[in-house]
N, C-alpha and C positions, 0 to 999 in steps of 0.2 A: 734458204730453207729446206730441211730434208723433206722427202714425199710423203713419209709418214706422219707429219706434223702438218700437214697442209690444212686441215679442218680445224685445228686447234686454235683458241683464240690467241690472238696477239696483241699484247699488251706493252706499254712502254713501264720502264723503272719508275717507282713510287715512293715518295717519303712519308710514311704513315697514311696510307692510301685512304680516297675517298670511299664510301660505302657503295658506290657504284662498282668501282673497280674490284672490290673485293667479291661481289655477288658473282663475278666470274669464278672463283675459285671453288664455291660451294655447288656450281652446276655442272662443272668439268673435272674429268679426272686427270687433266694436264692443261698448262697454260704456257705459253711461249712469253718470254720477255724479251724486248729488242734491246741490242748492247751495240749493234754495229752503225745505227744511224747518226748522222751528224748532229750533234746537240744543239736541238732548239731550247729558246728561252722563255721564260715566264709559263712553266708548265708545273705539274703536280711530280715532276721527276726530282726536283729538290725542294718543295714546298708543301705544307699540308695546313688544313682550314679548321680550326677550333672554334668553340663559343665561349666566349668569356664574359666577365660582368660590363663590358662596355661593347658587346657583339661580337660578330665573328672577325675573328683575327688569323691572317694568314702568318705562318711561321716558315721562313725561307733559310736555306742554307747557304752560306756563301762558298762558291765554288771556282776553280780556275780551269781554264781550257789550255792545255801544254801544247797543241797546234793550232791555238788561236781559233777562228771561226770554220776551222776545217775538223776541229776535234771529234772524236766519236764518243758517245755515251761511256763507253767502256772504260774510256780514260779519263773520264772527268774525275779532278780531285778536288777534296774538301780544304777549305780555308780554316784555320783557327785563330787568327790574330783577333778576330771580333768577340772572341768566347761566347759564341751562338749557344753552344752545348748549355751554358749556364743559364743564358735568358730563354732558350726554348723550354727547359726543364721548371724554372719558377714560373713561367706563361702557363704551362700545363697544370702545375700543382694548383696555383691560383684559380685556374678555370674549374677543376675538377676535385680538388680537396674534399668538396661537400657532395660528391656524387656516390651512390650505393656501393658502389664496385672499385672505388679508388684505392682502396688500402689493399684488397684482394690482388689487383695486378700491377700494384706500385713498383714493385720490386723489379720484376721482369722489365718492364718499361724503362725505369732510370739508369739500367743498365748500359742502355745505348747513349746516354750523356754522360758517361765518364770513359768509356772506350774509344779512343780516337783512330779511327780508319783513314786509310789513306784515299781508299776511292768510293765515290756515290755510289756505283752499283754494289758493292759489298756491303756498304752500310744499311743500303735500302734492301738487300736481300737478307741479310741478318733480320732485319727487322719483319719483312714477309714472313721468313720462317717461324718466327718466335710467335705471330698472330695466328698462323694455320695451326702451331700446335696448342697455342692456349685455346683456340676455339674446337678444336677438334676436327679440323678439314682434311679430308682424304685427297690431296690434289699435289701432282707432281710439277716441279717448275722446271722448265727446262731455258736455256739461253741461246738466242739466235747466233748463227756461224757467218752468216753474210745478210746483208740489207734485203729487205723486200719491197720492193716499189709500191708506193700506196695504190691504194683502188685495184689490186689484184688478187687479194682475200676477202671473202666473205665475212671473216670473222677478225677483221682488221678494226682494234679498237686503240690503235697508239696515240690518235688525233683527235679522237672524238670524246675521250674522257678528258678535260680541261677545265681550269678555273676561268676560264673566258666563256664558258657555256652556261647558260640559264637553264638550271634541270627542271622537270615539270614536279612540284612538290605532292602531286595528287598519286605519282608511282612509289612514294615512299610513305609508309603506315606512320602516323604521329607517336612517337614516345616520350616520356616525360625527359627532358632535358635540364640541367642545373638550374637554369635563368628563366624557365618556363614562364614564370611570374611575370616576368619583366620584358622577353622577348618572344614572339611568335615562332612557331615551329621552323628551324632551319634544317631542311632536307640536305642530305648527302656531305656530311661535313666528314671529318677524318674518321678512320675506324676507332680512334681511340674515344671519340665521343659516344660510340653505340657502345663499345666493351666496359666503360667507365659507368653508362648509365643502365645498359642491360644486363650486364655481364655473360653468364651460360646461355642466355636467351639470344645473344647476339646472332649465332649461327641460324637460329630458326628464323629470325628477321631477314639475315640474307637472302635464305633461301624464298621467302615471300616477295621479296623486292625484284630478286632473280627472275621468279616466275612473271612477274610483270612487265619487266623490261625486256623479257627474253633473251637473257644472256646466254 
């Protein structure tokens, strides 16, 4: 990692990232994305979590590792035999069609389920850049040129933002979710849940959460 980026937050790549992840983009002028690591399993790198009529649902992208377990994140390829794009978009439409801002953002989000990227990092970066633009966030995204060992940077969040970690709901202001009459508030879902429910107010929500969790 370049010296001038040493104090910049370091994150993993992420598929429609969780709210906690996106908070780093509203509180920093630049963020580093790790692409040189050996790819780990069961993370937000290829999955996101949304709220549906049946509760929280994880949407996972099928991937392949060209170099087996030694594959780097930058080389992870997407698989399309399972038609996951159709399934993911149907799930998102079913979950958020009744949300206040679904029609407002629908076209921009739907585009990602018709274009077939070869690499996971390219898809995730396209999604991230679109979310940043939609929310009017001023933050530069950098990609690592070499791997940084864990526990060497104070702003390393590559492994702490994970679906395996239970977040403290007290850190997230409650907003009205689509199925709030059926389920209690679910914090830290995909950024999709936030933008479809809060729309242009999403950026201010992220700033409030960032202040609480010290992004």
